[in-house]
C-alpha positions in Angstrom: 0.1 0.1 0.0 1.3 3.4 -0.7 1.5 6.6 1.2 -1.9 7.8 -0.3 0.0 10.7 -2.0 -2.1 10.2 -5.1 -5.4 10.5 -3.4 -7.4 13.6 -3.7 -7.2 15.5 -0.6 -9.4 18.6 -1.0 -13.1 18.9 -2.1 -12.1 20.5 -5.4 -9.6 17.5 -6.1 -12.4 15.2 -5.0 -15.0 16.7 -7.3 -12.4 16.8 -10.3 -11.8 13.2 -9.7 -15.7 12.5 -9.4 -16.2 14.1 -12.8 -13.3 12.2 -14.4 -15.0 8.9 -13.2 -18.3 10.1 -14.6 -19.9 10.3 -11.0 -20.4 13.8 -10.6 -24.0 13.5 -9.4 -22.9 11.2 -6.6 -20.2 13.7 -5.2 -21.0 15.2 -1.8 -18.3 17.4 0.1 -17.5 15.4 3.2 -17.1 18.8 5.3 -19.9 21.2 3.8 -20.3 24.6 5.5 -22.6 23.9 8.6 -24.1 27.4 9.1 -24.5 30.6 7.3 -23.4 33.7 9.0 -27.0 34.9 9.6 -28.0 31.6 10.9 -25.0 31.3 13.1 -25.8 34.6 14.7 -29.3 33.8 15.1 -28.5 30.4 16.8 -26.1 32.3 19.3 -29.0 34.7 20.3 -31.3 31.8 20.7 -28.8 30.1 23.1 -28.0 33.2 24.8 -31.9 33.8 25.4 -32.5 30.2 26.7 -29.3 30.6 29.2 -30.7 33.8 30.5 -34.2 32.1 31.0 -32.6 29.3 32.8 -30.8 31.6 35.0 -33.9 33.3 36.0 -35.6 30.2 36.9 -32.8 28.9 38.9 -32.5 32.2 40.8 -36.4 32.2 41.6 -35.9 28.6 42.8 -33.0 29.7 45.0 -35.0 32.7 46.4 -38.0 30.4 47.1 -35.7 27.8 49.0 -34.2 30.8 50.8 -37.7 32.0 52.0 -38.8 28.5 53.1 -35.5 28.0 55.0 -36.2 31.4 56.8 -39.8 30.5 57.7 -38.6 27.2 59.5 
């Protein structure tokens, strides 16, 4: 077995090799971009909002527990 230096390493090389084999329709990039910039920003804002809601809920539970402790 060789060192693998003849194998295509980049997506462009792989696409060209697929075209040469005549299998262009079957070609899929193994590492396609996951998010568009807008989607990434939206996801980060959603995550931040969820974290803030969790923090508020936990704070309310802690305060309620402190009030119960003071009543006893």
